[in-house]
C-alpha positions as CSV (number, residue, x, y, z in Angstrom):
1,M,-3.2,18.6,1.8
2,K,-6.7,18.0,3.0
3,R,-8.6,14.9,2.0
4,D,-11.3,15.7,-0.5
5,L,-14.2,13.2,-0.5
6,D,-15.6,14.6,-3.8
7,L,-12.3,13.9,-5.4
8,I,-12.1,10.4,-3.9
9,R,-15.5,9.6,-5.3
10,K,-14.6,11.0,-8.7
11,I,-11.4,8.9,-8.9
12,L,-13.3,5.7,-8.0
13,L,-16.0,6.5,-10.6
14,R,-13.4,7.1,-13.3
15,I,-11.7,3.8,-12.6
16,E,-15.0,1.9,-12.4
17,A,-15.9,3.3,-15.8
18,H,-12.7,2.1,-17.5
19,D,-12.9,-1.0,-19.6
20,F,-11.6,-4.4,-18.4
21,G,-11.4,-3.7,-14.7
22,F,-8.0,-2.0,-14.6
23,A,-7.5,1.7,-13.9
24,P,-6.8,3.9,-16.9
25,E,-3.1,4.9,-17.4
26,E,-3.9,8.5,-16.8
27,I,-6.6,10.0,-14.6
28,E,-7.4,13.6,-15.2
29,I,-10.2,15.3,-13.4
30,E,-11.2,18.9,-14.1
31,G,-10.4,21.3,-11.3
32,Y,-7.7,19.1,-9.7
33,T,-3.9,19.0,-10.1
34,E,-2.0,15.8,-10.9
35,E,-0.5,16.0,-7.4
36,Q,-3.9,16.2,-5.7
37,I,-5.2,13.2,-7.8
38,S,-2.1,11.2,-7.1
39,F,-2.2,11.9,-3.4
40,H,-5.8,10.9,-3.2
41,I,-5.0,7.7,-5.1
42,F,-2.4,7.0,-2.4
43,L,-5.1,7.6,0.3
44,L,-7.5,5.3,-1.5
45,G,-4.8,2.6,-1.5
46,D,-4.2,3.2,2.2
47,A,-7.9,2.9,2.9
48,G,-8.2,-0.4,0.9
49,L,-10.5,1.0,-1.7
50,L,-8.0,0.7,-4.5
51,K,-5.1,-1.6,-5.2
52,V,-2.2,0.7,-5.8
53,D,1.6,0.7,-6.4
54,E,3.2,3.4,-4.3
55,N,5.6,5.6,-6.4
56,T,6.7,8.2,-3.9
57,V,10.3,9.0,-4.4
58,I,12.8,11.4,-2.7
59,G,11.9,14.9,-3.6
60,C,8.2,14.3,-4.0
61,T,6.1,16.9,-2.2
62,S,3.3,14.5,-1.4
63,P,2.9,10.7,-1.2
64,S,1.7,9.3,-4.5
65,A,0.6,6.0,-6.0
66,I,-0.4,4.5,-9.3
67,P,-3.8,2.8,-9.3
68,S,-4.3,-0.8,-10.5
69,H,-7.9,-1.6,-9.8
70,L,-10.8,-1.2,-7.5
71,T,-11.0,-3.5,-4.5
72,W,-14.2,-5.1,-3.2
73,A,-14.4,-2.3,-0.6
74,G,-14.0,0.3,-3.4
75,Y,-16.9,-1.2,-5.3
76,E,-19.0,-1.4,-2.1
77,F,-18.4,2.3,-1.4
78,L,-19.3,3.2,-5.0
79,E,-22.6,1.2,-4.8
80,S,-23.5,3.4,-1.8
81,A,-22.2,6.7,-3.2
82,K,-22.8,6.5,-7.0
83,D,-26.2,8.1,-7.1
84,E,-25.8,11.9,-7.5
85,T,-28.9,12.6,-5.3
86,V,-27.7,10.4,-2.5
87,W,-24.2,11.9,-2.7
88,G,-25.6,15.4,-2.6
89,K,-27.7,14.5,0.4
90,A,-24.6,13.0,2.1
91,K,-22.6,16.2,1.5
92,E,-25.4,18.4,2.8
93,K,-26.4,16.3,5.9
94,V,-23.2,14.6,6.9
95,I,-20.0,16.2,5.5
96,K,-20.9,19.9,5.5
97,P,-22.4,20.2,9.0
98,A,-19.4,18.6,10.5
99,G,-16.9,20.5,8.4
100,G,-15.6,17.1,7.4
101,V,-16.3,13.7,8.7
102,A,-14.6,10.3,9.3
103,F,-14.9,8.1,6.3
104,S,-16.4,5.3,8.4
105,V,-19.2,7.6,9.5
106,L,-19.9,8.7,5.9
107,L,-19.9,5.0,4.8
108,E,-22.4,4.1,7.6
109,W,-24.7,6.9,6.7
110,L,-24.6,5.9,3.0
111,K,-25.4,2.3,3.9
112,A,-28.3,3.5,6.1
113,E,-29.6,5.7,3.3
114,A,-29.4,2.8,0.8
115,K,-31.5,0.6,3.2
116,T,-34.0,3.4,3.6
117,R,-34.3,3.8,-0.2
118,L,-34.9,0.0,-0.5
119,G,-37.4,-0.1,2.3
120,L,-35.2,-2.3,4.4
121,P,-35.1,-2.2,8.2
């Protein structure tokens, strides 16, 4: 299964919007299967953007995890990627031309864009 950066952002936004700092018990996102969402939650845990409990068992077709809460790094990513205009620009200028991009490259571009918008050097 390919990593979907739009789905990753949507999962993080959904968890951030939930009351009290914990992830909701169920995360449903239109256009995505439960397996896609669970796999991407697993990836977010692997990347350190979410605190998760892995729940992959024998017979699972993909690694999966249950989210607990956003990490500091998860909040940092969201602060850079939350704005729809900035995210659209990132997809057009960074993700699409490369046919995919390393997460670290995307994050650096988002940080640079935030600095530009704030008028920082």
